N, C-alpha and C positions, 0 to 999 in steps of 0.2 A: 376200261369198258365204259361206254356211254349208254345211259338210260334215257329214254324219251317217254314222257307220260303226257297224255292229252285227256282232259276232262271236257267232253263235248257239252254237257249241260252248263257248266260254268264258263266254257270257252277259254280254258286256261291251259297253256302249254308249259311244261317244265322239262328242261334238259339238265341231266346230272352228269358230271364228268368224272366223278369218283364217289366213293362211299360218303355218306353224310359226315360232315365234320363233327368231332366230339364236342368241340366248342366253336360255334360259328356265329357270324353276325350277318344279318340281311339288311340291305339298304335298297330303297327305291331310287334307281338312278334316273328315271324319268317316269312320267305318269303310267302306272300299270306295268312297269318293268322292274323286276326284283333280281338282285344278284346276292348270292350267299357266298361268303368267304370264310375260310378257316381263320380263326383269330390269331393263331401263332404264326402260320406260314403266309397268310394273306392270299393263298391260292383260291381261285374261283372253283367252288364245288358245284354250284348250279345256278341256272338262269330260269326265271319264270316270267311269262308274258300273259297278262289278262287281255281279253277281247282279241284273241289271236287271229280269228278268221278275218277280221278287218285290217289286220296289221302284219300279215305274213312276211312281208319284205323287211320288217323291222328286225326279225331274228338275225339275218345275215349282218346287218349293220352293227347290232349290239355285240354279236360274237366277234366281229372284226375289231371292235374297240377293246375287247378283252383278250385279243390274240388267241381266240379259240376257233376251231372249225369242226364241222360235222362231216362224216364220211358219206353222207347222203343228202339229197335235196328234200326239203319238207314243203309240201304244197297242200292247198285245200281246194278240192273240186267243188264247183258251184252248180 
C-alpha cells in the first residue's frame, strides 16, 4: 500500500511505499529531496520533497530514478 501525506503549511510532500523501516537511513539526494531506505535491504521506504508546490514535476523524475511509480497523478491547483 502507498501512503501520501502533504503538509500544506510546510509545503512538504511525503510518499511512503511500505511501513516505516525498523532501522532506516535518510539521505538528501538533492536540495530538499529526502529518500529513506531500510538499512538491511536498501529498499526505498519513502520519499519526501520540501517546497513541493514549486517543484511538482520533480516527484516523477525522482521516483523514476528510484524505479518507483504512483498509481495516480499528483498535481497542485493554482
